[in-house]
N, C-alpha and C positions, 0 to 999 in steps of 0.2 A: 593518596591524592592522584597518583598516576592512573590507577584503575578507574577512578571517577572521571577523569578527563577523557580517557579512552571511551568510556561509556557515553559521555556527552557527544563526542565526535561521531561515534557509531549511530547514536540516536539522530543526530542532525543529518547524517548521510542517508539513513533510512527514510527520514521525512522528505528529503529531496527526491529520493527514488519514488516515494509514494506520490509526491506532487507531479513528477513526470509521468507516472502511470495514469493519474487522474486526467492530466492533460491529453495523453494519447487516447484515453477512453472517450473524451469529448470529440476528438478528431474522428474516431471510429463512429461515434453517434452521428456526426455530421455526414459522414460518408454513407451511413445507412439511410439517413433521411433523404439524401440525394438519390439513392437507389430505390427509394420507396419500400424499404424493408420495414417490417413491423417494429415498432419501438420496444415491444415486449422483450425481445431477445437482448437488447442493450441493457435494459434494467435488470434482467436476470443475471447478466454478466456482472453488473455493478454490485448486485446483492451478494453474489458468490464471492467477489473479491473482498467486500466489506466484512463478510463473515470469516474470512481468513485472517484479517488484521488482528483481532483480539488474541487469536491463537499464536500468531507470530510474536506479538508484543509480550505475551505470557512467557513464551520460550526465551525471548531476549532477556526479560527480567530474571527468570529462573537461572539462565546462564550467568548473568551478572552476579547473582547471589552465590552461585557455586564458585565463581572465580575469586570471590572475596574470601 
């Protein structure tokens, strides 16, 4: 049960971190729009971060299984 609660806390913390990351991305996008920078680079950045998420999630789940 202790391992499970640790995993839940870790998952919640990573979700909070992800939410903060997304929030800062929108701030970056607003700054880019104000500077008249092409929107393409922002969405490229978002796509690269989104592509990292499943890998990170897989590593987290794999680590949880190993700790069990």
